[in-house]
N, C-alpha and C positions, 0 to 999 in steps of 0.2 A: 504494500500500500504506500509506504513512504517513498520507496524507490520510484514508483510510477509518478507520484506527485512531484518529486524533484526533477524527474525527466521532463514532465510536462512543463514545469516551471522554467527549465533551461530552454526548452523549445520556444516558449512564449518570449523569454528574454532575448533570444537570438533574433526572433522575428521583429521585435521592437528595435533592436540595434540596427538591423539591416534597413528597416524603415527610416530610422533617423539619418543614417548615412547615405541613403540613396534618393530620398524624396526632397523636393524643394518647396512643396506646399506647406505653409506654416501649420495649418490645421492637421494635416496628416502627421507631421512631425510631433505635434502636441499629443495626438492620439497614440503614437508609438511610445512616447515617454510615459504616458499613463499605462500602456501595456507592460512596459518594463517594471513600473512600480507594482502592478498587480502580480507580476511574476515573482517579485521579491516577497510580496505578501504571502503568496502560495508556499514559497520555501519556508518562511517563518512559521506558518501554521503546520506544515508537514514536520518540521524539526521540533516543534513544540510538543509533539507526541512523544518524542524521545527525551527532551530536556526540561520539560515542565512548562508552566504557564507563561514564562517570560517572552516566548516567541509570539504569543497572542497579544501580549501587551505592546510589543513593538509594532504589531499590525495596526493597532489603534492609533499609534503615533504616526505611522506612515500614511494611514488614511486621512488623518487630520492635515498633515503636510500636503498631501495630494489634493485635498479639497481647497486649501488656500492657494496652491499652485494653479489649480483649475480656474479659480476666480480671477487671479491676477493675470494668468496667461491669456485667458479669453478677453480680458479687458485690453491687454496690449495688442492682441490680434485685431480686435475691433478698431482700436485707434490707428493701427497701421493701415487697415483696409479703408478707413475713412480718409486718410491722407493720400494714399497711393492708388486706391481703387483696385488693389490686387493683394492676394496673400501669397503670391509666388515670391520666394525669398531671393531668387536670382535678380528680380526686377527691383527689389527694395534694398537701398543702401542708406541705413539710418545715420551713419556716422558722417556722411558728406553733407547731409542737410538738404 
């Protein structure tokens, strides 16, 4: 049971990393980062069966950080879209103004 959960978690994390490295759309990258966070949560829950409740406590903290990151990230994406009329990160250069 634990080995399958850890394998599935690794697969989800790799899918998230590949998505972040290959995509240019800000929303897709944002979703891939969330997928990676959920993969880590799955690992924590699976390992909590072996090492006690602390893994599940970490899951609560990761979910709290993910919720805050979702709110701030979506606000930034909306701001970028309003300014540039695109969420394609190749067309957006925020540092040049």
